[in-house]
C-alpha positions as CSV (number, residue, x, y, z in Angstrom):
1,M,-16.0,-46.5,6.7
2,K,-16.5,-43.9,9.3
3,K,-16.3,-40.4,7.9
4,K,-13.4,-38.3,9.2
5,R,-14.5,-35.4,11.3
6,K,-13.3,-32.0,10.3
7,T,-10.9,-30.2,12.7
8,A,-11.9,-26.8,14.1
9,A,-9.5,-25.1,11.7
10,E,-11.0,-27.0,8.8
11,Q,-14.6,-26.1,9.8
12,L,-13.6,-22.4,10.1
13,S,-12.0,-22.5,6.7
14,A,-15.1,-24.0,5.2
15,S,-17.4,-21.5,6.8
16,Q,-15.1,-18.7,5.5
17,S,-15.2,-20.1,2.0
18,D,-19.0,-20.2,2.0
19,R,-19.4,-16.5,2.8
20,M,-19.4,-13.6,0.3
21,T,-16.1,-11.9,-0.4
22,L,-16.1,-8.1,-1.1
23,A,-13.5,-6.2,-3.0
24,F,-12.2,-3.1,-1.1
25,F,-10.1,-0.6,-3.1
26,G,-8.3,1.7,-0.7
27,Y,-4.8,3.1,-0.5
28,S,-1.8,3.6,1.8
29,W,0.8,6.2,1.6
30,N,3.5,4.6,3.8
31,A,6.1,2.0,3.0
32,E,4.6,-0.4,5.5
33,H,1.2,-0.4,3.7
34,R,-0.5,0.6,6.9
35,L,-4.0,1.9,6.4
36,D,-5.1,5.2,7.8
37,A,-7.1,4.9,11.0
38,Y,-10.6,5.4,9.4
39,M,-10.1,3.1,6.5
40,E,-8.9,0.5,8.9
41,E,-11.9,0.8,11.1
42,T,-14.2,0.6,8.0
43,V,-12.6,-2.6,6.9
44,Q,-12.7,-4.1,10.3
45,S,-16.4,-3.2,10.6
46,L,-17.1,-5.0,7.3
47,L,-15.3,-8.0,8.6
48,Q,-17.3,-7.9,11.8
49,A,-20.5,-7.8,9.6
50,G,-19.6,-11.3,8.4
51,V,-18.1,-10.7,5.0
52,N,-14.6,-11.6,3.7
53,V,-12.6,-8.6,2.4
54,D,-10.0,-8.6,-0.4
55,F,-8.1,-5.3,0.1
56,Y,-6.3,-3.7,-2.9
57,F,-3.9,-0.7,-2.6
58,G,-4.9,1.6,-5.4
59,N,-1.7,3.6,-5.2
60,Q,0.1,0.5,-6.5
61,L,-1.9,0.9,-9.7
62,S,-1.0,4.5,-10.2
63,K,2.0,6.1,-11.8
64,E,4.7,6.6,-9.1
65,F,2.3,5.5,-6.5
66,G,0.2,8.7,-6.8
67,I,-3.4,9.3,-7.8
68,Y,-3.0,9.8,-11.5
69,G,-2.4,7.4,-14.5
70,V,-1.5,3.7,-14.5
71,A,1.9,2.2,-13.7
72,D,3.6,1.1,-16.9
73,V,4.9,-2.0,-15.2
74,L,1.4,-3.5,-14.7
75,D,-0.2,-6.0,-17.1
76,L,-3.8,-4.7,-17.1
77,A,-5.1,-7.6,-19.2
78,S,-3.9,-10.1,-16.6
79,M,-5.3,-8.0,-13.8
80,E,-8.7,-7.9,-15.6
81,Q,-8.8,-11.6,-16.0
82,F,-8.0,-12.0,-12.2
83,F,-10.9,-9.8,-11.2
84,K,-13.2,-11.7,-13.4
85,S,-12.1,-15.0,-11.9
86,K,-12.9,-13.6,-8.4
87,N,-16.5,-13.0,-9.4
88,Y,-16.9,-10.3,-6.7
89,P,-20.6,-9.7,-5.8
90,A,-19.7,-6.1,-5.0
91,A,-16.9,-3.6,-4.4
92,I,-16.3,-0.6,-2.3
93,S,-13.8,2.1,-3.2
94,F,-12.4,5.1,-1.2
95,N,-11.8,8.2,-3.4
96,N,-12.2,6.3,-6.7
97,S,-9.3,4.1,-5.9
98,M,-8.8,1.3,-8.6
99,L,-11.9,2.4,-10.6
100,I,-10.4,1.9,-14.2
101,P,-12.5,0.3,-17.0
102,Q,-10.7,-3.0,-16.7
103,V,-11.7,-3.3,-13.0
104,L,-15.2,-1.9,-13.3
105,G,-16.0,-4.2,-16.1
106,A,-14.8,-7.2,-14.2
107,I,-16.9,-6.7,-11.0
108,R,-20.2,-8.8,-11.1
109,G,-22.1,-6.7,-8.8
110,T,-22.5,-3.1,-7.6
111,V,-19.6,-0.8,-7.1
112,A,-19.7,2.1,-4.6
113,T,-17.2,4.9,-4.1
114,V,-16.9,6.7,-0.9
115,I,-15.6,10.3,-1.5
116,V,-13.9,11.5,1.8
117,D,-11.9,14.3,0.3
118,D,-11.8,17.2,-2.1
119,L,-12.2,16.2,-5.7
120,S,-8.6,17.3,-6.4
121,H,-7.6,14.4,-4.2
122,V,-9.5,11.5,-5.8
123,F,-7.8,8.9,-8.0
124,D,-8.0,9.7,-11.7
125,N,-6.1,6.7,-13.2
126,S,-7.8,7.1,-16.6
127,R,-7.1,10.8,-16.9
128,T,-10.8,11.6,-17.5
129,G,-10.9,14.5,-15.2
130,P,-12.5,14.7,-11.8
131,Y,-16.0,13.7,-13.0
132,G,-15.1,10.9,-15.5
133,V,-15.5,8.0,-13.0
134,F,-18.7,9.4,-11.6
135,R,-20.4,9.1,-14.9
136,Q,-20.0,5.3,-14.8
137,D,-22.8,3.1,-13.4
138,I,-21.6,3.3,-9.8
139,E,-23.1,4.3,-6.4
140,I,-21.5,7.4,-4.9
141,V,-21.2,8.3,-1.2
142,A,-20.5,12.0,-0.6
143,M,-19.1,13.0,2.7
144,S,-20.0,16.6,2.4
145,S,-22.8,18.9,0.9
146,A,-20.2,20.6,-1.2
147,L,-19.3,17.3,-2.9
148,E,-23.0,16.7,-3.5
149,R,-23.4,20.1,-5.1
150,Q,-20.4,19.5,-7.4
151,L,-21.6,16.2,-8.5
152,L,-25.1,17.3,-9.1
153,A,-23.9,20.3,-11.2
154,N,-21.5,18.4,-13.3
155,V,-22.7,14.7,-13.7
156,E,-26.0,14.4,-15.5
157,G,-28.5,11.9,-13.8
158,V,-26.3,11.3,-10.8
159,A,-29.0,12.1,-8.2
160,D,-30.4,8.6,-7.9
161,R,-26.9,7.2,-7.3
162,L,-25.8,9.7,-4.7
163,H,-25.8,9.1,-0.9
164,F,-24.9,11.6,1.7
165,M,-23.4,10.6,5.0
166,L,-21.0,12.1,7.7
167,P,-18.0,10.2,9.1
168,A,-18.5,7.4,11.6
169,T,-16.9,6.9,15.0
170,H,-16.7,4.6,18.0
171,L,-19.0,5.5,20.9
172,E,-17.3,4.0,23.8
173,R,-15.7,6.5,26.2
174,P,-14.2,5.9,29.7
175,P,-16.0,7.4,32.7
176,V,-14.6,10.6,34.1
177,L,-14.1,10.1,37.8
178,P,-14.9,12.9,40.2
179,G,-11.8,15.1,40.6
180,Q,-10.0,13.4,37.8
181,A,-7.7,15.8,35.9
182,A,-7.6,15.7,32.1
183,E,-4.1,14.6,30.8
184,Y,-4.2,17.2,28.1
185,P,-5.8,20.7,28.5
186,I,-6.1,21.1,24.7
187,S,-5.3,18.4,22.0
188,W,-4.8,18.7,18.3
189,V,-4.1,16.1,15.7
190,A,-3.0,17.8,12.5
191,S,-0.4,17.7,9.7
192,L,1.7,20.2,8.1
193,V,0.5,19.6,4.5
194,G,2.3,19.3,1.2
195,D,4.7,16.9,-0.5
196,E,8.0,16.7,-2.3
197,K,6.5,18.4,-5.3
198,L,5.5,21.4,-3.3
199,Q,9.1,21.5,-1.9
200,L,10.6,21.3,-5.4
201,Y,8.3,24.3,-6.4
202,L,9.4,26.3,-3.3
203,N,13.0,25.6,-4.3
204,A,12.2,27.2,-7.6
205,V,10.6,30.1,-5.9
206,A,13.7,30.8,-3.9
207,E,15.9,30.8,-6.9
208,H,13.8,32.6,-9.6
209,P,12.5,36.1,-8.9
210,S,9.6,35.7,-11.4
211,Y,8.2,32.6,-9.6
212,Y,8.7,34.3,-6.3
213,A,6.7,37.4,-7.3
214,L,4.0,35.1,-8.8
215,T,3.7,33.1,-5.8
216,E,3.4,36.2,-3.5
217,R,0.6,37.6,-5.7
218,C,-1.2,34.2,-5.8
219,L,-1.1,33.7,-2.1
220,N,-2.4,37.2,-1.5
221,R,-5.4,36.5,-3.8
222,L,-6.0,33.1,-2.2
223,A,-6.0,34.7,1.2
224,R,-8.5,37.3,0.0
225,D,-10.8,35.3,-2.3
226,G,-10.2,31.6,-1.5
227,H,-9.5,30.8,-5.1
228,L,-7.5,32.0,-8.2
229,R,-10.3,32.0,-10.8
230,S,-9.7,35.7,-11.5
231,I,-6.2,34.9,-12.6
232,E,-7.5,32.2,-14.9
233,E,-10.2,34.5,-16.4
234,E,-7.7,37.4,-16.9
235,D,-5.5,35.0,-18.9
236,G,-2.6,37.5,-18.5
237,A,1.1,37.2,-17.6
238,D,0.5,35.4,-14.3
239,F,-1.6,32.7,-16.0
240,A,1.0,32.3,-18.7
241,L,3.7,31.8,-16.1
242,I,1.6,29.2,-14.1
243,K,1.2,27.2,-17.4
244,T,5.0,26.8,-17.5
245,I,4.8,24.8,-14.4
246,P,4.2,21.1,-15.0
247,W,1.0,21.1,-13.0
248,S,-2.7,21.6,-13.8
249,F,-4.0,25.0,-12.7
250,E,-6.2,23.2,-10.1
251,Y,-3.2,21.4,-8.6
252,F,-1.1,24.6,-8.5
253,T,-4.0,26.2,-6.6
254,A,-4.3,23.3,-4.2
255,Q,-0.5,23.4,-3.4
256,L,-0.6,27.1,-2.6
257,L,-3.6,26.6,-0.4
258,N,-1.4,24.1,1.4
259,V,1.0,27.0,2.1
260,L,-1.8,29.0,3.6
261,T,-2.9,26.1,5.7
262,N,0.6,25.5,7.1
263,R,0.9,29.2,7.9
264,S,-2.3,29.3,9.9
265,R,-1.5,26.0,11.7
266,V,1.8,27.3,12.9
267,E,0.2,30.5,14.1
268,L,-2.4,28.4,15.9
269,V,0.3,26.5,17.7
270,R,2.0,29.7,18.9
271,R,-1.2,31.0,20.3
272,L,-2.4,27.9,22.1
273,A,0.9,26.4,23.3
274,P,1.0,28.7,26.4
275,H,-2.5,27.3,27.3
276,G,-1.4,23.6,27.4
277,L,-1.7,22.5,23.7
278,A,-0.7,18.9,23.0
279,L,0.0,18.5,19.3
280,W,0.2,15.2,17.3
281,G,1.4,15.6,13.8
282,N,3.3,14.4,10.8
283,A,7.1,14.7,10.0
284,G,6.6,18.2,8.6
285,W,6.4,19.6,12.2
286,R,9.8,18.2,13.0
287,N,11.4,20.7,10.5
288,L,10.3,23.5,12.9
289,L,11.6,22.0,16.1
290,T,15.1,23.8,16.0
291,H,13.6,27.3,15.5
292,D,10.1,27.5,16.9
293,A,9.8,27.1,20.6
294,A,6.0,26.8,20.6
295,V,6.1,23.8,18.2
296,F,8.8,22.2,20.4
297,S,6.8,22.6,23.5
298,A,3.5,21.3,21.9
299,L,4.6,18.5,19.7
300,Q,4.3,15.1,21.3
301,P,6.9,12.3,20.8
302,Q,4.3,9.5,20.5
303,A,3.1,8.4,17.1
304,I,-0.7,8.0,16.4
305,T,-1.3,5.2,13.9
306,L,-4.6,3.6,15.2
307,H,-8.1,5.0,15.7
308,A,-7.8,3.7,19.2
309,D,-4.8,6.0,19.7
310,L,-6.9,9.0,18.5
311,R,-9.7,8.1,20.8
312,R,-7.4,7.8,23.8
313,V,-6.2,11.3,23.2
314,Y,-9.6,12.8,22.8
315,N,-10.9,11.0,25.9
316,A,-7.9,12.4,27.9
317,S,-8.5,16.0,26.8
318,K,-10.7,18.8,28.0
319,I,-10.8,20.4,24.6
320,S,-9.9,19.2,21.1
321,I,-9.7,21.6,18.2
322,N,-10.2,21.4,14.4
323,M,-8.8,23.6,11.7
324,P,-9.6,22.2,8.3
325,Q,-7.1,22.6,5.4
326,A,-7.7,25.7,3.4
327,H,-8.6,23.6,0.2
328,V,-11.3,21.6,1.9
329,A,-14.9,22.8,1.6
330,N,-15.8,24.8,4.6
331,D,-19.2,23.0,5.0
332,A,-17.5,19.6,5.3
333,V,-17.4,17.8,8.6
334,Q,-14.0,16.2,9.3
335,Y,-13.6,12.8,10.8
336,R,-12.1,14.2,14.0
337,V,-15.2,16.4,14.7
338,I,-17.4,13.3,15.0
339,D,-14.7,11.5,17.0
340,V,-14.5,14.3,19.5
341,M,-18.2,14.6,19.7
342,A,-18.3,11.0,21.0
343,S,-15.5,11.6,23.5
344,N,-14.9,13.3,26.8
345,A,-13.4,16.4,25.1
346,L,-15.2,19.4,23.9
347,M,-14.8,20.1,20.1
348,I,-14.2,23.6,18.9
349,T,-14.1,24.0,15.2
350,Q,-14.0,26.7,12.5
351,Y,-17.3,28.4,11.8
352,N,-19.2,28.2,8.5
353,K,-22.8,29.1,8.3
354,N,-23.5,26.4,5.8
355,S,-21.7,23.7,7.7
356,D,-23.0,20.1,7.5
357,L,-23.1,20.2,11.3
358,Y,-26.2,22.3,11.0
359,R,-27.7,20.2,8.2
360,V,-27.5,17.1,10.3
361,F,-27.7,18.2,13.9
362,G,-29.8,21.4,13.5
363,A,-29.3,25.1,13.9
364,D,-28.7,24.7,17.7
365,C,-25.8,22.3,17.3
366,P,-23.8,22.8,20.5
367,I,-20.2,22.8,19.1
368,P,-18.5,26.2,19.8
369,T,-17.0,27.7,16.6
370,Y,-14.4,30.4,15.8
371,D,-13.9,32.6,12.9
372,N,-10.3,33.7,13.6
373,L,-7.5,32.6,15.9
374,A,-8.1,35.2,18.5
375,T,-11.6,33.9,19.0
376,L,-10.3,30.3,19.1
377,E,-7.9,31.3,21.8
378,R,-10.6,33.1,23.8
379,L,-13.0,30.1,23.6
380,C,-10.2,27.7,24.8
381,V,-9.3,29.8,27.7
382,H,-13.1,30.2,28.6
383,Y,-13.9,26.5,28.6
384,L,-10.7,25.5,30.5
385,N,-11.9,27.8,33.3
386,H,-15.6,26.8,33.2
387,E,-15.7,23.1,33.6
388,T,-19.5,22.7,34.3
389,E,-20.4,24.6,31.1
390,R,-17.8,22.6,29.1
391,R,-19.2,19.3,30.5
392,A,-22.8,20.2,29.6
393,L,-21.8,20.8,26.0
394,V,-19.8,17.5,25.9
395,E,-22.9,15.6,27.0
396,R,-25.1,17.3,24.5
397,C,-22.6,16.4,21.7
398,H,-22.4,12.8,22.8
399,R,-26.2,12.4,22.7
400,L,-26.2,13.7,19.1
401,V,-24.0,10.9,17.8
402,A,-25.3,8.2,20.1
403,E,-27.2,6.5,17.2
404,G,-26.4,6.3,13.5
405,F,-22.7,7.1,13.8
406,S,-20.9,3.9,14.7
407,F,-18.7,2.1,12.3
408,R,-20.9,-1.0,12.7
409,E,-23.9,1.1,11.4
410,R,-21.9,2.6,8.7
411,A,-20.7,-0.8,7.5
412,A,-24.3,-2.0,7.4
413,K,-25.2,1.1,5.3
414,L,-22.4,0.6,2.8
415,L,-23.4,-3.1,2.4
416,D,-26.9,-2.1,1.8
417,I,-25.8,0.4,-0.9
418,V,-24.0,-2.3,-2.8
419,G,-26.9,-4.8,-2.4
420,L,-25.4,-7.0,0.3
421,Q,-26.5,-7.7,3.8
422,S,-24.5,-8.1,7.0
423,R,-24.6,-11.6,8.7
424,A,-25.9,-11.1,12.2
425,G,-24.3,-13.5,14.6
426,A,-21.7,-14.7,12.0
427,A,-18.1,-15.1,12.9
428,P,-15.8,-12.2,11.6
429,G,-14.8,-12.5,7.9
430,R,-11.2,-12.9,6.7
431,L,-9.1,-10.0,5.4
432,N,-6.8,-10.7,2.4
433,R,-4.4,-8.0,1.3
434,I,-3.6,-8.4,-2.4
435,D,-0.4,-7.0,-3.8
436,L,-0.9,-5.7,-7.4
437,R,2.8,-6.3,-8.1
438,K,1.7,-9.9,-8.9
439,F,0.4,-8.5,-12.3
440,L,3.7,-7.2,-13.6
441,T,4.2,-7.2,-17.4
442,P,6.4,-10.0,-18.6
443,A,9.2,-7.5,-19.4
444,E,9.2,-6.0,-16.0
445,A,9.1,-9.4,-14.3
446,A,12.0,-10.5,-16.3
447,R,13.9,-7.3,-15.4
448,L,13.3,-7.9,-11.8
449,R,14.4,-11.6,-12.0
450,E,17.5,-10.5,-13.7
451,A,18.2,-7.8,-11.1
452,T,17.6,-10.4,-8.2
453,Q,20.0,-12.9,-9.8
454,Q,22.6,-10.3,-10.1
455,R,22.3,-9.4,-6.5
456,L,22.5,-13.0,-5.4
457,A,25.6,-13.5,-7.6
């Protein structure tokens, strides 16, 4: 009997099942489970490298969808058995997402974690502190020299497992036609930072004189020193009052640094709005629309959700600026810096003599820098009025990131770190997003069934 020929769909399905499947542990902080632009690009580049990707949302594992603890409603034993059955040859995590013992022990191959943020922002599901996960047998990709130094100083024997790399980007940029005017003189993509926990604390500050005075003193010290270690070392009345707040000392410091970040960012908008600033931000900026004319004039109504949206803005700008959050290590290079270096815009960022810009691109890195907002304003005005000079710097920056900074090259590097290889010429892999709520405890599953039945009745 003649053998039935497979359809094109069946052939594609067979080829997909033959290829390796990588576990990717990320996160999403929105109800739609939409990934941030850079995580999405990383996943898509891994797919283009010819591997299948099973994506897990690490915030579903955590208590209250945060970065600490494990949700009581999840059955970890069932989850562990599932991971063992998947027989993953490797896994990649962002910010230690999903790296609990039950998952680490179930991955057959190498696990690598990419740390893109300050250590106060990495997942700590097992409550072992910021360095607990790094002591496991995993590879670590540090996105800044500051992270490297912290790990080397606090994790014995980590050097052989540590990899340094800057953010990746896309290198395509549309040509600038002669006489073509930029759509945005100055662009800035930035959030007002903080969360509902910070707002609850500020409510307490407004109602209790002791917290009000404490916060004022702490903000002054942070503005002066950049840290609150002196308060901790003094172990006096201020430290005792901080301990009454249900936060760790480090988390308290990070939240007050968010306050300083927001103050600086609002002042930046007020300075640059008269020079044509176009601002894309989060919902926090909307709270200022009724009483801040500069924010109202700068804030753009369009949302930016994709990396392509970011690149369109940068390519349509003369200048794009960067102001890192106050809690972020000053030597770190943010994603947007590399993005703008690959675009038609001139990047202007905050100065730090130890910046990784100089580690990677040399002491003559052409990016203009500022040490205060008055200097930033002066630089923006200068380059808006000196197009030839601005354009020459743009071209120098573009040449610096022309090789080694694409998402394709970064995906190949990540695969190499976990012991896998990209499949040149292969069809793109398949993305499978896995909902951890399939691993509910029997009691929680029964409760949800009963609640559903009641609603239907």
